[in-house]
C-alpha positions as MATLAB code, in Angstrom:
seq = 'MKIASFKEEKRKSDILNELRSKVFNALFHGLKMSSNTENSDESESVVRSFLVKDLKFPQSEVDRMHFANVHRLPRRVDATHSSTNSTHTSPPIVVKLCKMKDKFNILKLAPRARQFKCNITKHLPLSMQRQRKLRMKQA';
ca = [
     111.248  300.513  124.096;
     114.194  302.016  122.208;
     116.483  299.179  123.302;
     114.070  296.591  121.911;
     113.772  298.400  118.569;
     117.574  298.788  118.407;
     118.015  295.038  118.961;
     115.372  294.283  116.327;
     117.068  296.611  113.814;
     120.457  295.028  114.580;
     118.988  291.546  114.055;
     117.443  292.590  110.713;
     120.727  294.181  109.669;
     122.664  291.023  110.565;
     120.259  288.865  108.548;
     120.528  291.182  105.517;
     124.323  291.158  105.720;
     124.327  287.364  105.893;
     121.926  287.198  102.954;
     124.152  289.518  100.890;
     127.208  287.399  101.644;
     125.397  284.297  100.356;
     123.775  285.812   97.274;
     126.078  283.960   94.826;
     125.842  280.634   96.708;
     123.979  277.496   95.683;
     123.528  274.469   97.952;
     123.660  270.943   96.566;
     121.855  268.505   98.888;
     122.108  264.725   98.661;
     125.348  264.341   96.703;
     127.401  261.439   98.015;
     130.831  262.147   99.457;
     133.763  260.898   97.392;
     135.613  259.982  100.614;
     135.388  260.579  104.366;
     138.068  263.244  104.065;
     136.729  264.990  100.964;
     138.555  268.240  100.198;
     137.263  271.218   98.232;
     138.734  269.995   94.922;
     136.941  266.674   95.326;
     133.701  268.461   96.249;
     133.992  270.604   93.132;
     134.550  267.482   91.046;
     131.438  265.863   92.586;
     129.320  268.928   91.706;
     130.643  269.277   88.157;
     130.199  265.556   87.525;
     126.618  265.669   88.859;
     125.772  268.619   86.604;
     127.108  266.911   83.470;
     126.406  263.195   83.986;
     123.116  263.247   85.875;
     121.500  266.581   85.036;
     122.748  266.569   81.416;
     123.996  270.157   81.632;
     126.324  270.786   78.652;
     129.970  270.023   79.453;
     131.092  273.229   77.722;
     128.827  275.310   79.989;
     130.057  273.558   83.141;
     133.687  273.987   82.060;
     133.281  277.742   81.618;
     131.662  278.198   85.056;
     133.985  279.714   87.624;
     133.487  278.615   91.218;
     134.939  281.029   93.783;
     134.665  278.454   96.566;
     133.331  274.929   96.991;
     133.089  273.046  100.274;
     130.878  270.721  102.280;
     129.045  272.163  105.235;
     129.948  270.553  108.551;
     127.640  267.786  109.732;
     124.778  269.067  111.815;
     122.637  267.015  114.169;
     119.099  268.407  114.327;
     116.327  267.541  116.679;
     114.411  266.470  113.578;
     117.024  263.897  112.558;
     118.140  260.958  114.612;
     121.876  260.541  115.001;
     121.814  257.283  113.033;
     119.939  258.880  110.141;
     122.248  261.906  109.952;
     125.330  259.722  109.529;
     123.917  258.197  106.339;
     123.219  261.479  104.595;
     125.992  263.539  103.132;
     126.125  267.172  104.211;
     125.287  269.719  101.512;
     127.935  271.228   99.268;
     128.113  275.029   99.101;
     129.173  276.437   95.736;
     129.960  280.143   95.514;
     129.634  281.107   91.866;
     131.324  284.091   90.255;
     128.393  284.947   87.974;
     124.757  285.282   88.962;
     123.712  283.942   85.536;
     125.450  280.646   86.358;
     123.620  280.447   89.684;
     120.246  280.982   87.988;
     121.041  278.328   85.359;
     121.958  275.846   88.095;
     118.850  276.621   90.161;
     116.693  275.922   87.092;
     117.963  272.332   87.269;
     116.501  271.754   90.755;
     113.352  269.940   89.541;
     115.488  267.569   87.470;
     117.815  266.946   90.449;
     114.919  265.656   92.557;
     114.643  262.516   90.446;
     118.130  261.626   91.756;
     116.996  262.283   95.368;
     119.066  265.457   95.356;
     118.124  269.098   95.572;
     119.636  272.432   94.619;
     118.630  275.497   96.632;
     119.634  279.046   97.407;
     121.867  279.404  100.440;
     119.762  281.357  102.928;
     120.481  282.502  106.496;
     119.336  279.972  109.113;
     116.484  282.150  110.359;
     115.096  282.394  106.819;
     115.511  278.630  106.308;
     113.435  277.975  109.448;
     110.685  280.335  108.276;
     110.670  278.680  104.850;
     110.328  275.194  106.380;
     107.412  276.367  108.549;
     105.602  277.833  105.550;
     106.150  274.668  103.504;
     104.662  272.544  106.316;
     101.620  274.828  106.489;
     100.989  274.599  102.736;
];
């Protein structure tokens, strides 16, 4: 019994640590890749351009935002996606922001991003993402 509770506590602790490490992250889904070998500078340019040109976020605000890290997640093949479908979608871009205020301002733009078949979300641990998807299907 104690071993099971220890494993459960360890699992909860691991999830909380992962959540804390991603607290300043925002995920940009659906943004097209600039090239097959897109580097982090190009990914940052794609995000900044999307914020200004498509979402009409003020250029001055985007210029003052400091990104600690920007990169595309590696491609992932899910059981829910066929291999042909997954090759046509660009993997999400992770943006680690330096200020929480900037993250909140970006997340407020999520409804507007949907009209461009894109989405902006919080970067959650995988276990929390699965739970969220299940709840959304039930609703």
